[in-house]
N, C-alpha and C positions, 0 to 999 in steps of 0.2 A: 505496500499501499503506498502509497507516495505522500511524505508529509510535509502538511499545507506550511506555506512561507509566512501564515499569520498564526498566530498565538489566538491564545483561547481567548485571553482579554480582549484584544484587539478585535476578533469576531463580536463576542459582545456588543464593544463599543458601535462598531457600526451597527448593531440589531438596533441600538438605542440611536441612535443619529436617526433610523428611519424613523423610530417610537416619539421622537423629540418635532417630523413634524419633516423633515426631507424626503421625496421622493425615492422608489426603489435604482429608479434610473440613476439619480443625482449623485447616492452614496456608493454606485454600484463603478461610475465612473470617476468617481475621487480615489475610491480604493484602487481601482483597475482590478474591478473584478466581474465573470460573467453575473446577469442577473436568475440563472440557473443553481450557481453555484450557493448568488446570497440566501436562493429560498432553500436550497437544502441546510445551508446551517441555520435557519430561521426554525424550520421542523424542527433539529437538532437540540439547539439551545433553547425553545421557546421556552419566555417564561424565567430564567435563570442567572445567576445574579455569578459573579466571579469564584466566590469561595463553591458553591456546585460546580461550575466545572472543572475544578481544580480537583475536588471528588470525585464527582466524573471519570477524568481522568485516573484516578489512581486507580479505581476502583478495577477501570480495564483491563489498569499494566498487571495486577492480581488478577480477573479473571484468566488472562491469557497464559501467564504463570500456571495457574491451577494447570487448567487443562493442558498446556507441555505435559506437567505430573501428571496426569490423569491418562494421557497416551504414553507416554516411558511406562510407569507400570501397567499398561494393557499388556502392552509386548513384552515386557517381560514375563505375564502370565500366559502369555499362548505361548511361548516360551517353554515354558517350566512344564507346559503342561505336552506340551508336544514331545518334547525329550523323554518325561515318564510311560510317554502310549507306547514307544517305539522299544518300550525291555518287552 
């Protein structure tokens, strides 16, 4: 997945500009972002504050680590069952 060149704080700031009265086109033009990207961000960060976005990012990284751990343990379990089954 490609890393965004904008931080969560910057994205939330852009959304706040739109809430303050600027049109989507003005905000997108000022920050050189497509309107599709803006609407995608709005769907993801709708109603969030900066601390909420940081917490969400931490939970996403923790979730990724746990998924990797489960995958490794499942693979080890499968290998052990296969080794025991061949005897």
